[in-house]
N, C-alpha and C positions, 0 to 999 in steps of 0.2 A: 143522253137527251131524254130517253124514254123514262128514266127514273125521275127526272124533273117534272115531267108531265104527270106521272103517277103521284108524286108528292103534291103537285098543285091540285090535283083532283081530291086527294085525301085530306090535305092540311090547309088548302087555300093558296092562291098565287103568291102572296107576300111571304108566307112561311116557306114556300119552295125556294125562294131566292136566298134565304139564310142558310149558312153552313150548319150542319148538324155536328154535335160533339163527336169527336173521333177518339178512338182508343189511343192511349199514349201514356207517357210517364206521369204519374200523379205528382202534383206540386210537393216539393220537399220542405219548403219553408212554411212552418205552421202559422196560423193566424196570431197566436200569442207572440211568436218571434217577430212578426210584422208589426204588431202593436208596440213591442219593446223598441224596435228600430225607429218607428215614428215618434215615440216618446223621447228617445235619445236625440233625434233630429230637432226636437223642440227645445232642447237645452242648448246652451252655448258650449262650444268646444273647450273654451277656457275652464268651464266648470268641471271638466274631466281631465284636467292636467295638461292640456295642449297650449302652446303659445298663441294659437290662432283664435281670433275673436269668434269666427263663425265656422261651421262645418263646410267642407267640400264633400262631394259625394265619394271621392276617392278616400279621404280621411275617415269618413263615416263607415265605409266598407271595411277598411283596415281595423278600425276600432271594434266593429261588430265581430269580425273574425277572431280578434284577440280576446275580447271580453264576453261575447255572446254565449259561448259554451259554458263558461263559469257562471253565467246568470241563468242557466237552465235551458239554453237554446242551442243545442248541439248542431241543429240544422244550419246555423249561421257560420259554421267553421270554414266553409268554402265560398262564402258570399263574395260576389264581384260587384264592381261599380255599376255596371249596367242594370243589375237586379235592384240595387239600391235606387237607381233612377226610376225604375218601373214602380217600385213599391211607393216611393214618395210621390210619384206622378199620380197614382191612383188616389192618394189622399190629398192631392193638390197642395203639397208642402214643398217649399223651396227654402231650405235652411241656409243656403249660400247667398241669398239675396237680402238686402236691407231696404226698407221703405221708410222714409222719414215722415214724421208728422209734426205739425206745429199748430198750436192753438193761438188764435188772435184774442187775447184777453183784454186789450186796451180799447175802449170805446172811441178814443180820440186818435187812434192809430193813423188814419188817413191824413188828418190835419198835420200831425207831427211828421209824417213821412214827407209831405209836401214842403214843410219848412226846411227839413234837412236837405232835400233835393235842391231847394233854392240856395242854400248855403253852398252846396257843392258847385252849383252853376256860378255863383258869385266868385268863388275861389278860382274857378277856371278862367273867368273874365279877368280877374286880377293878375293871374299868371301870364296870360297872353299879353296884357297891357305892359307888364313889366319886361317881358321878353322883347317886345317891340321898342322899348326904350321911351315910352311916352311919359313915364314918371321918373325922369332922371333926377338923381340925388336923393330920392326917397325909395330905398329898397323895400320890397314887399316880403314880409315874414309871415308864414302861415303856420299856426300851431293847431294841431288836432288832438283832442283827447276824448276818449270814450267815457261816457258817464257811468258805465257799468263794466269796468275792466275785469276780466277773469271770470265772468259769470258762468261760462262753461268750463273754464280751466280748473276751477276748484271742484265742482261737482255738477252733475246733470240735475235738472229740476224735476224730471220725471223718469221713472224706470223704463227700460226697454220692454217691449211686449213680445214674448216669444210667439212663434207660429202656432196656430191652433187650427186643426182640420175643420173646415167648414166656416171659419171665422175670418182669418187672414193667413195667407200662405207664407209670408215672409216675416223676418224680424222687423218690428216697427220701432224705430229709435227716434228720439227727439234730437234734432241737430244742435 
């Protein structure tokens, strides 16, 4: 208690509340190795030969252990998942998460959406009327077709955006 009072008199009351650095083991992972790991996390796991679309922290740790020393980062030979989480957390990178974005490019979107919802409602009314038997002798057939089939099945219209420290933490993909 007396040390806290002495620190408060010497450094000020707020500084006395903070912990001072203590002697201990120096960090073994170099800043260059951390930068390599963050850069790796900003790639897709697929780009490194894995069947996974995105990294998990466990997969990222295993990849760093296997390939980090060959890339000049021997300090990553014993990297564990928890350390990967800490390093990525400091950079606010979440390579295992996806955030979707979609641009509204059509100025008449609201009107078109209202028309489509009215069609859905009309179909629902016709189905209920047919089920109740109000229209005997005249079966109701509903045919639905998409005016743009396969728009996403063929290719995406915009590339995925990889995570960038300070910009966006997750992969941003267009649905």
